[in-house]
A tleap script that builds the chain and sets N, CA, C and O, in Angstrom:
source leaprc.protein.ff14SB
mol = sequence {
  NMET LYS ARG LEU ILE ASP ARG LYS LEU TYR
  ASP THR ASP GLN ALA GLU GLN ILE THR ARG
  TYR ALA PRO ASN THR TYR ARG GLY ASP PHE
  ASN TYR LEU ILE GLU THR LEU TYR LYS THR
  PRO ASP GLY GLU TYR ILE LEU HIE CYS GLU
  GLY GLY ALA ALA THR GLU TYR ALA LYS PRO
  CYS ASP GLY GLY GLY LYS THR SER GLY GLU
  GLU LEU ASN VAL LEU ASP GLU GLU ALA VAL
  LEU ASP TRP CYS GLU ASP ARG LYS ILE ASP
  GLY SER ILE VAL VAL SER GLU PHE GLU HIE
  LEU ILE GLU CTHR
}
set mol.1.N position { 116.643 -158.357 85.103 }
set mol.1.CA position { 116.623 -157.130 84.039 }
set mol.1.C position { 114.818 -156.748 83.893 }
set mol.1.O position { 113.795 -157.430 83.961 }
set mol.2.N position { 114.998 -155.871 83.754 }
set mol.2.CA position { 113.378 -155.115 83.617 }
set mol.2.C position { 113.333 -154.774 82.617 }
set mol.2.O position { 114.511 -154.544 82.347 }
set mol.3.N position { 112.532 -154.465 81.456 }
set mol.3.CA position { 111.916 -154.096 80.525 }
set mol.3.C position { 110.697 -153.616 80.381 }
set mol.3.O position { 109.643 -154.243 80.493 }
set mol.4.N position { 110.915 -151.978 80.016 }
set mol.4.CA position { 108.833 -152.183 79.202 }
set mol.4.C position { 108.714 -152.600 77.961 }
set mol.4.O position { 109.664 -152.430 77.197 }
set mol.5.N position { 107.780 -153.094 77.607 }
set mol.5.CA position { 107.845 -154.034 76.164 }
set mol.5.C position { 106.384 -153.805 76.127 }
set mol.5.O position { 105.664 -154.120 77.075 }
set mol.6.N position { 105.904 -153.217 74.954 }
set mol.6.CA position { 104.184 -152.422 74.523 }
set mol.6.C position { 103.823 -152.543 75.799 }
set mol.6.O position { 103.489 -153.631 76.269 }
set mol.7.N position { 103.846 -151.663 76.347 }
set mol.7.CA position { 103.619 -151.219 77.938 }
set mol.7.C position { 103.163 -152.063 78.755 }
set mol.7.O position { 102.112 -151.932 79.384 }
set mol.8.N position { 104.286 -153.449 78.834 }
set mol.8.CA position { 104.645 -154.429 79.656 }
set mol.8.C position { 105.644 -154.328 79.939 }
set mol.8.O position { 106.598 -153.974 79.246 }
set mol.9.N position { 105.591 -154.779 81.599 }
set mol.9.CA position { 106.777 -154.620 82.416 }
set mol.9.C position { 107.172 -155.968 82.421 }
set mol.9.O position { 106.303 -156.777 82.746 }
set mol.10.N position { 108.507 -156.475 82.077 }
set mol.10.CA position { 108.988 -157.877 81.663 }
set mol.10.C position { 110.503 -157.566 83.191 }
set mol.10.O position { 111.337 -156.734 83.550 }
set mol.11.N position { 110.013 -158.777 83.509 }
set mol.11.CA position { 111.530 -158.680 84.670 }
set mol.11.C position { 111.896 -160.273 85.127 }
set mol.11.O position { 111.223 -161.068 85.783 }
set mol.12.N position { 113.039 -160.390 84.605 }
set mol.12.CA position { 113.613 -161.727 84.955 }
set mol.12.C position { 114.086 -162.125 86.290 }
set mol.12.O position { 114.761 -163.149 86.402 }
set mol.13.N position { 113.750 -161.306 87.450 }
set mol.13.CA position { 113.803 -161.641 88.614 }
set mol.13.C position { 112.443 -162.132 88.943 }
set mol.13.O position { 112.285 -162.726 90.010 }
set mol.14.N position { 111.751 -162.004 88.385 }
set mol.14.CA position { 109.903 -162.831 88.920 }
set mol.14.C position { 109.860 -163.514 87.835 }
set mol.14.O position { 108.776 -164.004 87.517 }
set mol.15.N position { 110.798 -163.680 87.157 }
set mol.15.CA position { 110.525 -165.611 86.242 }
set mol.15.C position { 110.783 -166.154 86.524 }
set mol.15.O position { 111.308 -166.069 87.634 }
set mol.16.N position { 110.694 -167.609 85.695 }
set mol.16.CA position { 111.155 -168.951 85.946 }
set mol.16.C position { 112.362 -169.002 85.262 }
set mol.16.O position { 112.039 -168.705 84.112 }
set mol.17.N position { 113.747 -169.232 85.281 }
set mol.17.CA position { 115.022 -169.655 84.571 }
set mol.17.C position { 114.369 -170.879 83.876 }
set mol.17.O position { 113.539 -171.523 84.518 }
set mol.18.N position { 114.746 -171.317 82.366 }
set mol.18.CA position { 114.337 -172.165 81.780 }
set mol.18.C position { 115.891 -173.215 81.683 }
set mol.18.O position { 116.388 -174.201 82.229 }
set mol.19.N position { 116.177 -172.252 80.641 }
set mol.19.CA position { 117.530 -172.835 80.529 }
set mol.19.C position { 118.517 -171.436 80.239 }
set mol.19.O position { 118.240 -170.249 80.412 }
set mol.20.N position { 119.754 -172.069 79.737 }
set mol.20.CA position { 120.688 -171.037 79.658 }
set mol.20.C position { 121.792 -171.697 77.772 }
set mol.20.O position { 121.984 -172.791 77.241 }
set mol.21.N position { 122.055 -170.732 77.555 }
set mol.21.CA position { 123.313 -170.434 76.489 }
set mol.21.C position { 124.663 -169.651 76.608 }
set mol.21.O position { 124.855 -168.442 76.473 }
set mol.22.N position { 125.549 -170.657 76.898 }
set mol.22.CA position { 126.552 -169.311 77.287 }
set mol.22.C position { 127.827 -170.220 77.029 }
set mol.22.O position { 128.499 -170.456 78.033 }
set mol.23.N position { 128.162 -170.644 76.094 }
set mol.23.CA position { 129.085 -170.703 75.372 }
set mol.23.C position { 130.580 -170.139 75.265 }
set mol.23.O position { 131.419 -170.735 74.589 }
set mol.24.N position { 130.962 -168.610 76.173 }
set mol.24.CA position { 131.747 -168.190 76.442 }
set mol.24.C position { 131.083 -166.554 77.370 }
set mol.24.O position { 130.543 -165.476 77.123 }
set mol.25.N position { 131.644 -167.425 78.591 }
set mol.25.CA position { 131.200 -166.455 80.070 }
set mol.25.C position { 131.635 -165.241 80.388 }
set mol.25.O position { 131.114 -164.306 80.996 }
set mol.26.N position { 133.303 -165.493 79.573 }
set mol.26.CA position { 134.210 -164.353 79.771 }
set mol.26.C position { 134.056 -162.831 79.585 }
set mol.26.O position { 134.791 -162.510 78.651 }
set mol.27.N position { 133.528 -161.956 79.992 }
set mol.27.CA position { 133.502 -160.615 79.900 }
set mol.27.C position { 134.488 -159.857 79.411 }
set mol.27.O position { 134.256 -158.838 78.760 }
set mol.28.N position { 135.359 -160.169 79.605 }
set mol.28.CA position { 136.884 -159.370 79.514 }
set mol.28.C position { 136.621 -159.778 77.512 }
set mol.28.O position { 137.040 -159.005 76.650 }
set mol.29.N position { 135.983 -160.905 77.228 }
set mol.29.CA position { 136.275 -161.228 75.421 }
set mol.29.C position { 135.329 -160.848 74.599 }
set mol.29.O position { 134.162 -161.191 74.790 }
set mol.30.N position { 135.724 -160.033 73.498 }
set mol.30.CA position { 134.650 -159.637 72.600 }
set mol.30.C position { 133.884 -160.410 72.154 }
set mol.30.O position { 132.927 -159.874 71.596 }
set mol.31.N position { 133.890 -161.466 72.157 }
set mol.31.CA position { 133.099 -162.309 71.051 }
set mol.31.C position { 131.733 -162.820 73.048 }
set mol.31.O position { 130.518 -162.998 72.961 }
set mol.32.N position { 132.421 -162.886 74.222 }
set mol.32.CA position { 131.607 -163.251 75.195 }
set mol.32.C position { 130.151 -162.985 74.820 }
set mol.32.O position { 129.789 -161.878 74.423 }
set mol.33.N position { 128.910 -164.544 75.021 }
set mol.33.CA position { 128.046 -164.525 74.745 }
set mol.33.C position { 127.250 -165.415 75.953 }
set mol.33.O position { 127.632 -166.475 76.448 }
set mol.34.N position { 126.093 -164.690 76.250 }
set mol.34.CA position { 125.410 -165.198 77.067 }
set mol.34.C position { 123.589 -165.386 76.911 }
set mol.34.O position { 123.040 -164.295 76.758 }
set mol.35.N position { 122.964 -166.172 76.924 }
set mol.35.CA position { 121.540 -165.883 76.615 }
set mol.35.C position { 120.640 -166.627 77.260 }
set mol.35.O position { 120.642 -167.781 76.833 }
set mol.36.N position { 119.698 -166.391 78.306 }
set mol.36.CA position { 119.142 -166.773 79.272 }
set mol.36.C position { 117.617 -166.831 79.049 }
set mol.36.O position { 117.090 -165.763 79.361 }
set mol.37.N position { 116.498 -168.040 78.470 }
set mol.37.CA position { 115.532 -168.213 78.645 }
set mol.37.C position { 114.748 -167.984 79.644 }
set mol.37.O position { 115.333 -168.204 80.704 }
set mol.38.N position { 113.399 -167.547 79.810 }
set mol.38.CA position { 112.724 -167.404 81.040 }
set mol.38.C position { 110.641 -167.517 80.820 }
set mol.38.O position { 109.664 -167.438 80.075 }
set mol.39.N position { 111.106 -167.720 81.982 }
set mol.39.CA position { 108.972 -168.108 81.326 }
set mol.39.C position { 108.528 -167.111 82.527 }
set mol.39.O position { 108.890 -167.518 83.630 }
set mol.40.N position { 107.851 -165.946 82.531 }
set mol.40.CA position { 107.091 -165.118 83.196 }
set mol.40.C position { 105.512 -166.022 83.777 }
set mol.40.O position { 105.009 -166.930 83.113 }
set mol.41.N position { 104.944 -165.527 85.108 }
set mol.41.CA position { 104.107 -166.286 85.519 }
set mol.41.C position { 102.916 -166.255 84.592 }
set mol.41.O position { 102.025 -167.095 84.468 }
set mol.42.N position { 103.099 -165.065 83.944 }
set mol.42.CA position { 101.595 -165.245 82.940 }
set mol.42.C position { 102.143 -166.558 81.357 }
set mol.42.O position { 101.515 -166.970 80.381 }
set mol.43.N position { 103.133 -166.723 81.709 }
set mol.43.CA position { 103.277 -167.978 80.567 }
set mol.43.C position { 104.369 -167.404 79.580 }
set mol.43.O position { 105.153 -168.291 79.242 }
set mol.44.N position { 104.632 -166.213 79.042 }
set mol.44.CA position { 105.274 -165.706 78.363 }
set mol.44.C position { 106.970 -166.374 78.444 }
set mol.44.O position { 107.626 -166.876 79.356 }
set mol.45.N position { 107.173 -166.156 77.379 }
set mol.45.CA position { 108.934 -166.362 76.740 }
set mol.45.C position { 109.105 -165.353 76.975 }
set mol.45.O position { 108.246 -164.472 76.931 }
set mol.46.N position { 110.732 -165.155 77.415 }
set mol.46.CA position { 111.242 -163.988 77.667 }
set mol.46.C position { 112.548 -164.141 77.481 }
set mol.46.O position { 112.963 -164.701 78.495 }
set mol.47.N position { 113.599 -163.914 76.597 }
set mol.47.CA position { 115.068 -164.238 76.429 }
set mol.47.C position { 115.618 -162.955 77.130 }
set mol.47.O position { 114.983 -161.906 77.021 }
set mol.48.N position { 116.353 -162.987 77.583 }
set mol.48.CA position { 117.495 -162.065 78.259 }
set mol.48.C position { 119.444 -162.319 77.659 }
set mol.48.O position { 120.331 -162.965 78.217 }
set mol.49.N position { 119.475 -161.779 76.796 }
set mol.49.CA position { 120.605 -161.805 75.658 }
set mol.49.C position { 122.164 -160.601 76.422 }
set mol.49.O position { 121.940 -159.556 77.032 }
set mol.50.N position { 123.534 -161.138 76.152 }
set mol.50.CA position { 124.134 -160.483 76.160 }
set mol.50.C position { 125.552 -161.012 75.403 }
set mol.50.O position { 125.979 -162.154 75.232 }
set mol.51.N position { 126.105 -159.674 75.018 }
set mol.51.CA position { 127.146 -160.543 74.291 }
set mol.51.C position { 128.128 -159.094 74.433 }
set mol.51.O position { 127.881 -158.039 75.017 }
set mol.52.N position { 129.533 -159.597 73.510 }
set mol.52.CA position { 130.294 -158.468 74.010 }
set mol.52.C position { 130.055 -158.187 72.090 }
set mol.52.O position { 129.433 -158.621 71.120 }
set mol.53.N position { 131.041 -157.169 72.492 }
set mol.53.CA position { 131.781 -156.312 71.248 }
set mol.53.C position { 131.633 -156.926 70.181 }
set mol.53.O position { 130.911 -156.253 69.445 }
set mol.54.N position { 131.981 -157.970 69.655 }
set mol.54.CA position { 131.895 -158.723 68.467 }
set mol.54.C position { 130.351 -159.534 68.073 }
set mol.54.O position { 129.980 -160.256 67.147 }
set mol.55.N position { 129.944 -159.181 68.865 }
set mol.55.CA position { 128.532 -160.682 69.072 }
set mol.55.C position { 127.117 -159.250 68.368 }
set mol.55.O position { 127.345 -158.041 68.324 }
set mol.56.N position { 126.126 -159.759 68.041 }
set mol.56.CA position { 125.122 -159.105 67.378 }
set mol.56.C position { 124.272 -158.699 68.344 }
set mol.56.O position { 123.114 -158.442 68.014 }
set mol.57.N position { 124.771 -158.536 70.014 }
set mol.57.CA position { 124.380 -157.690 70.927 }
set mol.57.C position { 124.544 -156.245 71.240 }
set mol.57.O position { 123.813 -155.362 71.690 }
set mol.58.N position { 126.279 -156.370 70.669 }
set mol.58.CA position { 126.918 -154.996 70.507 }
set mol.58.C position { 126.210 -154.058 70.384 }
set mol.58.O position { 125.218 -154.111 69.658 }
set mol.59.N position { 126.558 -152.945 71.082 }
set mol.59.CA position { 126.135 -151.414 70.789 }
set mol.59.C position { 127.360 -150.422 70.499 }
set mol.59.O position { 128.412 -150.466 71.137 }
set mol.60.N position { 127.062 -149.402 69.318 }
set mol.60.CA position { 127.696 -148.584 69.427 }
set mol.60.C position { 127.993 -147.739 70.685 }
set mol.60.O position { 127.181 -147.695 71.610 }
set mol.61.N position { 129.169 -147.066 70.712 }
set mol.61.CA position { 129.971 -146.603 71.696 }
set mol.61.C position { 130.348 -145.098 70.955 }
set mol.61.O position { 130.538 -144.894 69.756 }
set mol.62.N position { 130.386 -144.208 71.986 }
set mol.62.CA position { 131.011 -142.608 71.772 }
set mol.62.C position { 132.218 -142.794 71.046 }
set mol.62.O position { 132.951 -143.724 71.383 }
set mol.63.N position { 132.662 -141.769 69.737 }
set mol.63.CA position { 133.641 -142.029 69.252 }
set mol.63.C position { 133.944 -142.775 67.930 }
set mol.63.O position { 134.983 -142.706 67.274 }
set mol.64.N position { 132.686 -143.598 67.632 }
set mol.64.CA position { 133.118 -144.828 67.061 }
set mol.64.C position { 133.595 -146.705 67.551 }
set mol.64.O position { 133.884 -147.064 68.692 }
set mol.65.N position { 133.573 -147.112 66.991 }
set mol.65.CA position { 133.447 -148.476 67.649 }
set mol.65.C position { 132.202 -149.429 68.346 }
set mol.65.O position { 131.128 -148.827 68.313 }
set mol.66.N position { 132.139 -150.467 68.822 }
set mol.66.CA position { 131.438 -151.048 69.439 }
set mol.66.C position { 131.632 -151.425 71.233 }
set mol.66.O position { 132.681 -151.766 71.778 }
set mol.67.N position { 130.486 -151.266 71.787 }
set mol.67.CA position { 130.562 -152.051 72.989 }
set mol.67.C position { 130.073 -153.048 73.338 }
set mol.67.O position { 129.494 -153.698 72.468 }
set mol.68.N position { 130.102 -153.610 74.821 }
set mol.68.CA position { 129.179 -155.066 74.924 }
set mol.68.C position { 127.879 -154.267 75.147 }
set mol.68.O position { 127.878 -153.064 75.407 }
set mol.69.N position { 126.581 -155.159 75.005 }
set mol.69.CA position { 125.284 -154.879 75.441 }
set mol.69.C position { 124.442 -156.300 75.660 }
set mol.69.O position { 124.782 -157.482 75.609 }
set mol.70.N position { 122.971 -155.510 75.973 }
set mol.70.CA position { 122.128 -156.277 76.698 }
set mol.70.C position { 121.302 -156.547 76.172 }
set mol.70.O position { 121.797 -156.299 75.073 }
set mol.71.N position { 119.601 -157.145 75.759 }
set mol.71.CA position { 118.523 -156.852 75.859 }
set mol.71.C position { 117.571 -158.028 76.271 }
set mol.71.O position { 117.938 -159.164 76.572 }
set mol.72.N position { 116.019 -157.464 76.226 }
set mol.72.CA position { 115.675 -159.014 76.519 }
set mol.72.C position { 114.301 -158.486 75.514 }
set mol.72.O position { 113.858 -157.354 75.320 }
set mol.73.N position { 113.870 -159.815 74.995 }
set mol.73.CA position { 113.273 -160.266 73.785 }
set mol.73.C position { 111.539 -160.783 74.614 }
set mol.73.O position { 111.416 -160.686 75.835 }
set mol.74.N position { 110.807 -161.104 74.057 }
set mol.74.CA position { 109.523 -161.734 74.254 }
set mol.74.C position { 109.109 -161.916 73.390 }
set mol.74.O position { 108.646 -161.069 72.626 }
set mol.75.N position { 109.163 -163.747 73.144 }
set mol.75.CA position { 108.987 -164.174 72.159 }
set mol.75.C position { 108.001 -165.675 71.885 }
set mol.75.O position { 108.371 -166.628 72.571 }
set mol.76.N position { 107.444 -165.794 71.451 }
set mol.76.CA position { 106.364 -166.822 71.001 }
set mol.76.C position { 106.459 -168.079 71.323 }
set mol.76.O position { 107.486 -168.178 71.995 }
set mol.77.N position { 105.806 -169.402 71.182 }
set mol.77.CA position { 106.401 -170.839 71.588 }
set mol.77.C position { 107.067 -171.263 70.066 }
set mol.77.O position { 107.819 -172.236 70.018 }
set mol.78.N position { 106.834 -170.681 69.139 }
set mol.78.CA position { 107.768 -171.737 67.569 }
set mol.78.C position { 108.787 -170.777 67.853 }
set mol.78.O position { 109.830 -171.210 67.364 }
set mol.79.N position { 108.979 -169.668 68.417 }
set mol.79.CA position { 110.577 -169.144 68.329 }
set mol.79.C position { 111.615 -169.445 69.224 }
set mol.79.O position { 112.771 -169.042 69.093 }
set mol.80.N position { 111.112 -170.306 70.327 }
set mol.80.CA position { 111.417 -170.529 71.804 }
set mol.80.C position { 112.108 -171.543 71.090 }
set mol.80.O position { 113.306 -171.817 71.165 }
set mol.81.N position { 111.449 -171.942 70.563 }
set mol.81.CA position { 111.454 -173.704 70.188 }
set mol.81.C position { 112.617 -173.805 69.195 }
set mol.81.O position { 113.635 -174.444 69.460 }
set mol.82.N position { 112.406 -173.070 67.900 }
set mol.82.CA position { 113.348 -172.696 66.889 }
set mol.82.C position { 114.925 -172.275 67.776 }
set mol.82.O position { 115.959 -172.907 67.561 }
set mol.83.N position { 114.819 -170.770 69.061 }
set mol.83.CA position { 116.294 -171.052 69.259 }
set mol.83.C position { 116.641 -171.847 70.248 }
set mol.83.O position { 117.811 -171.702 70.603 }
set mol.84.N position { 115.810 -172.916 71.016 }
set mol.84.CA position { 116.226 -174.194 71.485 }
set mol.84.C position { 117.046 -175.083 70.365 }
set mol.84.O position { 118.234 -175.343 70.558 }
set mol.85.N position { 116.395 -175.508 69.253 }
set mol.85.CA position { 117.352 -176.323 68.566 }
set mol.85.C position { 118.492 -175.380 68.092 }
set mol.85.O position { 119.635 -175.663 68.448 }
set mol.86.N position { 118.273 -174.233 67.284 }
set mol.86.CA position { 119.115 -173.524 67.341 }
set mol.86.C position { 120.689 -173.747 67.813 }
set mol.86.O position { 121.669 -173.954 67.098 }
set mol.87.N position { 120.602 -173.635 69.251 }
set mol.87.CA position { 121.180 -173.691 70.297 }
set mol.87.C position { 121.830 -174.593 71.393 }
set mol.87.O position { 122.522 -174.475 72.404 }
set mol.88.N position { 121.082 -175.797 70.458 }
set mol.88.CA position { 121.018 -177.707 70.975 }
set mol.88.C position { 120.754 -177.831 72.696 }
set mol.88.O position { 121.104 -178.614 73.580 }
set mol.89.N position { 120.093 -176.830 72.626 }
set mol.89.CA position { 119.349 -177.310 74.530 }
set mol.89.C position { 118.783 -178.462 74.276 }
set mol.89.O position { 118.175 -179.085 73.406 }
set mol.90.N position { 119.388 -178.554 75.842 }
set mol.90.CA position { 118.924 -180.585 76.284 }
set mol.90.C position { 117.430 -180.798 75.669 }
set mol.90.O position { 116.449 -180.054 75.672 }
set mol.91.N position { 117.628 -182.023 75.173 }
set mol.91.CA position { 116.215 -182.630 74.556 }
set mol.91.C position { 114.959 -182.500 75.998 }
set mol.91.O position { 113.801 -182.081 75.993 }
set mol.92.N position { 115.761 -183.027 77.048 }
set mol.92.CA position { 114.775 -183.172 78.560 }
set mol.92.C position { 113.836 -181.624 78.388 }
set mol.92.O position { 112.659 -181.325 78.184 }
set mol.93.N position { 114.824 -181.073 78.552 }
set mol.93.CA position { 114.208 -179.455 78.654 }
set mol.93.C position { 113.120 -178.970 77.948 }
set mol.93.O position { 112.098 -178.386 78.310 }
set mol.94.N position { 113.766 -179.520 76.278 }
set mol.94.CA position { 112.362 -179.085 75.547 }
set mol.94.C position { 111.578 -179.938 75.478 }
set mol.94.O position { 110.564 -179.242 75.530 }
set mol.95.N position { 111.246 -180.873 75.404 }
set mol.95.CA position { 109.978 -181.730 75.974 }
set mol.95.C position { 109.494 -181.388 77.006 }
set mol.95.O position { 108.292 -181.158 77.137 }
set mol.96.N position { 110.342 -181.297 77.911 }
set mol.96.CA position { 109.307 -181.213 79.196 }
set mol.96.C position { 108.301 -179.359 78.888 }
set mol.96.O position { 107.133 -179.159 79.223 }
set mol.97.N position { 109.062 -178.511 78.323 }
set mol.97.CA position { 108.624 -177.354 78.308 }
set mol.97.C position { 107.686 -177.594 77.129 }
set mol.97.O position { 106.560 -177.123 77.288 }
set mol.98.N position { 107.944 -178.304 75.840 }
set mol.98.CA position { 106.933 -177.555 74.262 }
set mol.98.C position { 106.489 -178.860 74.100 }
set mol.98.O position { 106.148 -179.349 73.023 }
set mol.99.N position { 106.497 -179.586 75.492 }
set mol.99.CA position { 106.233 -181.796 74.354 }
set mol.99.C position { 105.180 -181.334 73.253 }
set mol.99.O position { 105.627 -181.769 72.192 }
set mol.100.N position { 103.833 -180.567 72.979 }
set mol.100.CA position { 102.853 -180.353 72.489 }
set mol.100.C position { 103.222 -180.054 71.044 }
set mol.100.O position { 102.609 -180.362 70.023 }
set mol.101.N position { 104.533 -179.284 71.208 }
set mol.101.CA position { 104.816 -178.850 69.684 }
set mol.101.C position { 105.769 -179.766 68.649 }
set mol.101.O position { 105.826 -179.520 67.444 }
set mol.102.N position { 106.620 -181.022 69.389 }
set mol.102.CA position { 106.807 -181.978 68.894 }
set mol.102.C position { 106.435 -183.058 68.556 }
set mol.102.O position { 105.759 -183.841 69.223 }
set mol.103.N position { 107.070 -183.271 66.900 }
set mol.103.CA position { 106.751 -184.417 66.193 }
set mol.103.C position { 107.289 -185.769 66.802 }
set mol.103.O position { 108.485 -185.932 67.045 }
set mol.104.N position { 106.317 -186.732 67.034 }
set mol.104.CA position { 107.415 -187.852 67.426 }
set mol.104.C position { 106.961 -189.112 66.228 }
set mol.104.O position { 107.578 -190.176 66.187 }
savepdb mol mol.pdb
quit
């Protein structure tokens, strides 16, 4: 996915995938949810989010109702670490990426 954010072009195809949170990947389900964390060549973190009509990523559709949607967000390290904790991302991935932010 490509998206222009604050006059800078972000492209998931040019970034390294760090991890993925996908408790429900069946796109026919209103609750499907896929969030993929990437790191750009510049060291920035971007989160590509997709979700069904019953998720926070849903978009309104013509005539009322909602449909699935997707977005791309730039996150700082603290926000990424919070996201990892909320999603219970594997500790080895978190430590390898954010060791300098973790208390021992």
